N, C-alpha and C positions, 0 to 999 in steps of 0.2 A: 245678445242676437233676444226677441221675445218666445215663446208659443208661438207665435200667426207665422213669425216672419218665417222662420223653422219650418213648420208642412208646411207653407207656401212655397217653400222647393223643395222639397219634396214633388209638389201637387206642376209645376213647371215642367217635372222632370216623366212627372208620366205622360202631360201632354205629346211630349218630342219622341216622348219611344214612341213609333210607329209598327205597326201589325203586316206589314211585306216581312217575308221572307230569300233569304240568300242562298244561293242555290248550295247545295255540301254536299254533292256528287262530288268522290276521288274515282281514284282507278292503283288501290295503292301494295304490289306482292306483299302477302300477308305469307309467314312459316307455316308450312302442312304442321312443321314440329308443334309448336304454338298452339294450333287448333284441337291438334290432340289432345296437348293440353286440360285446353280449355274444355273438352266435351271430356274428358276424365275427372274435373275437378270435384270437386264433392262437395262441396259450400261449409265443409269443418274446417277446410286447412287456410293460411291464414295465404291471401289475396293480395301481398304488399307486392311480390315478383313478376305478376302476371300483369299487372298494372302500369307497373315498370317500363316493364318489355310492350307494350298499347303505347305509354307512349313517345317510345325510339321509333313505332310505326311513325306514328304523327308528326314527327320533328320536323322547322322548329314550334311546331305547335305543343301547349301541352294541355293537359286533365287541369279545369276550372278549378281555380285556386290553389291546387296544390305545391305544396315544399315539403321540403327533404323531411323535417322535422313530424310531419305525419302519416310520413310513409311506415314507420313500423307498426304501428295500428290498421296497416290496411285499412281498406275507405270500400268503394260498394265492388260489387261485380255478381251481376246476373243476368249471364244469357240463357239461350237456350235456342235448340234447334229445327224449326219447323218449316214445312214447306210455304212461300211467300208469292210462285208466280209460277206459273204457267206449264217450267218447265219436272223431270219430273225428284229434284234434288232437296234439296233441304239445304237451307240458307244457317245461319247465324243472327239472331240479334237479342241483343242485349242490354245494361246498361251500366257504366264502367264511369267511375267518381273515386275522388279522394274523403265527400263531405257527402251526406244525403242534401245540400242546400244547393251545389254543381255537382251532375249525373253531368252524361254524354250517351246518347243514343246512338249507338253503330251499328249497323246492317255492313255483314258481311256474306259475297259469295263465292261459288266455288265453281271456275271458271276456264278452261279449254283445261284442267283436268289443278290446278294454281288455287290457289284460291288469294281472294281481294277484298280490303275494306273499300267499298264503297260507298257508303254515307258515314261522316257523323256528327254530330249537332250538339253541341254542350248550349245547355236549359239551365232555367232554375224555380229551386220551389224550398217552401218556408212553409212553415205549419207542420202539412203533411209529406209523409215520404214519396219522394219518385214513382210512376207508376205506370209501366210501360204495357199495355195489351194490346194482343193481337181476337180479331171478331172472324167466326168462324160466318162468314158472307154465302152470300149464292151469287159465288163468282171464285172464280182458278186462280186470280187476282186480289190477298189476300190483304185486308185495311188494317193497320196497325194506330197504334193512338196513344199517346202523352199526354198529359197535363202541366202545364205550364204556366211559372207566375207571372204576374206580368207588373203588380204594385201588390206595396204591400204600405201602411202606417196605420196610424189611429186615425180609427175612423174615413180609410181607409184601406180598398182592398179588389183587385181585381185577379183573373185566374182566366184561365181557356182555354180547349182542349184546340190537338194537333193533330190532323189526322193524315197517313202516308198511303202509299204503295207502291211497291215494287216489280217494275215492268218496262220489261227489256234492259234489264240489268239496271236502269237506271231508278234512283227514291225520286219518288213526285209530291212534296206536300198538295194535297189534297180538297182539304178541308184546316178550317180555322173555325172554333165555337166559342163567344162568351161564354166561358160557365158560370161560372160569382163575380159580377159588378158592384158595387158597392162606394156609395159616399153619402159622409152623415159632416156638416162643418164646414169648415175647409174654403171659410166666407162668404159661397155658394147658395145664391139665392133655393138653386134648385138642388135636392137632394134627390137619391136612388139609391133604389137594391135594386133584381133583378136575379134570376137565378134559374139556371139549365137546365133539361133534363135529356138526354137518346135513348134510343135505342137499334141495331138494327133490325131492319127487315132479312132470317135468315134463311129464310123458307125458300120463297120463287122472286129475287128480284135484291139487285145489286142498292141495295140505300136506305138511308135511315131518318127516324121521326121524332123530330126537336121540339120541344114543345121552353115556352118560356111564364114565366109568374115574374109581375116589375111593378114596380110604384114609383113616380115620382111625387116628389111631396114638397114641401116648403123646409126646407132650412131653415137657421137664425134668422127669422123673417121681422117679431119684435122687440124693442128699442133695450124694452126691456131680458130679451134673450142672452143668453149666457153663445161664446163665438161657435162651441160645438153641440148646442142645441137644431135640434130636429121636433120638428111636425110633422110625424110619421101617418097620423089618424085624419089627419087630412089632406086627402090625395088630392092632387090634381090629376092625375091619371092614370089609372091601374089596369094591369090585364091579370087577367090567371089559365092558365094553360092552354094557353094561347102556342099553336102548334105551326108549323111548316114541315115539308116532304123532303129532302135531299135526294136527288138520285146520281147516281152513275151517269156521266156526259163523257164519251168515246176519244171526241174530237178534244177538247180540252183538257181530260185526264184530272179532270173535279169534280166535284161535285155541288149542282146546281139545285139549290133551292125552285123548287113549284107554287108559284103563288097562287093564291083565290084573290080573285076578280069581283066576285061575285057582292062582296061584300064591306063596307069602305070601312071599316070597325078589322080586319086582318090584318094580318105578319103585311111588311113592303119590306126591299129591301134597305129602308132611310129608316124605318123603326131599328132593323135589326142590327146598321151603324149605329143608334142612335145609342143602344146599350154599353156601348166601348168606349164614350163614346163623353166621360165625362164634363162640366159643365158651358155644350155647343150648342147651348141656347139656338142658336139659328134654326142649326141642324134638329132638337127637339120641336121647334113650333109649328114648323116645314110638312115633319113624316107627324108628327100626331095630331093634326088639324083635323079632323073631322071627329077625335077625344078627346080634345080642345074646347072645342061646338059644342059635345055633349056635355060638356063640364059648366057649361056656362050657360044652358039650357035649361038642366035638370039635381044641378050639386047646389052646394047646401050654401049658404050667404056667406060660410066664413068660404068656403072656396073657389066662391065668386068674386068676393074682392079679391084673396090672393094671386091668383091670376088674375084677373084683368090688370091689377099693378104690377106681376110679371110683365105679361105681352106689353105694359104701356113699355115696361126700360129697358123689351127685344124692340120694338118697331120704332124708337129711338137711335136703335143703333145703338145704344149701352152692355156693356158688362153685364150680368144681372147679377151683382153682389148682393150681401146683405151688409141692413143697417148697423151691424156692427161692428164692421168694417169696410171698409173701404182699400183698395190694392189699387197699385199705384209699381213699377215695373224698377226694383232695384239692381237692378246688372246684368251684363251678361256673359255666359263665357260659351265661342265657337255655338250652336246654336239653342243652346241651354241656357232662361232665363227666368230669372232670380225675379219673386214676387214680396212682396210686404206691405199693411197697413199701414197706407198713409195715414201721417203726424196732420191733424188739428190744428189749423192758424187758428 
């Protein structure tokens, strides 16, 4: 199996991963004794017993990645008690797992003098330790969030922030934002780097301001290019600190973007969707129509040449792949399609 075949197998996997959210709300009664042990946990003792007891609560589920030979050394056990909603009682929230790569977000609440696990969701991290933050926002229902790895590999990386609120004893997944999304090579004509930053308005409103830096540029587009080469300096579309405000919506229980329409160059829902959709040529051309026209009008001769070639490929309904390796479907397992380099005749 060639290197290109392997990397395209991984790429096809990222395409079938969706950003939809499964409802992870539950109501599992938890012993007060266990909660008290957690309250007294000093972060020095071995946490294996507490983690095993947690797994007993969620049977037949287990903490992702758990194996008996991992239990001796313990894992992640990072709880905190904080008031997340409008009642005066503290909830317990935390990250639990047998490894840093496979943590589980869990939320516990006291209801009618009994403690319950009301939400738990496993997620994946790599390269960085998992994080759980609570924002002290202008609302009784505090927003908490985690960072979640979507995909990784040689020349490809994507992660996102997931935001939650506890309202009426139910946890709502209220926003997902792509944090970093970059791809280089992979047989795609169009490569990209995207970086996002956000900050909460903690003083007067329940909202957050989000900014993006992004660059869409040619990958291996010349005949003598190696398959992993990129041309980041020849930007086809680029944006610096483009921002959008997300305001809390009490009807949908979500943060909704407030798009500005006074300029064609402002962010739109389609542009933001494009940040997390590698290789979606038709979406890119539609979302960045204004910026594409600006490059065709004011760009360098090299930018115009490469962009026109790209648009010509897309206009014919073809996948915009690099000339270093045309792709073809090699097989399929369920919804997962496998791609590799097409053999030259």
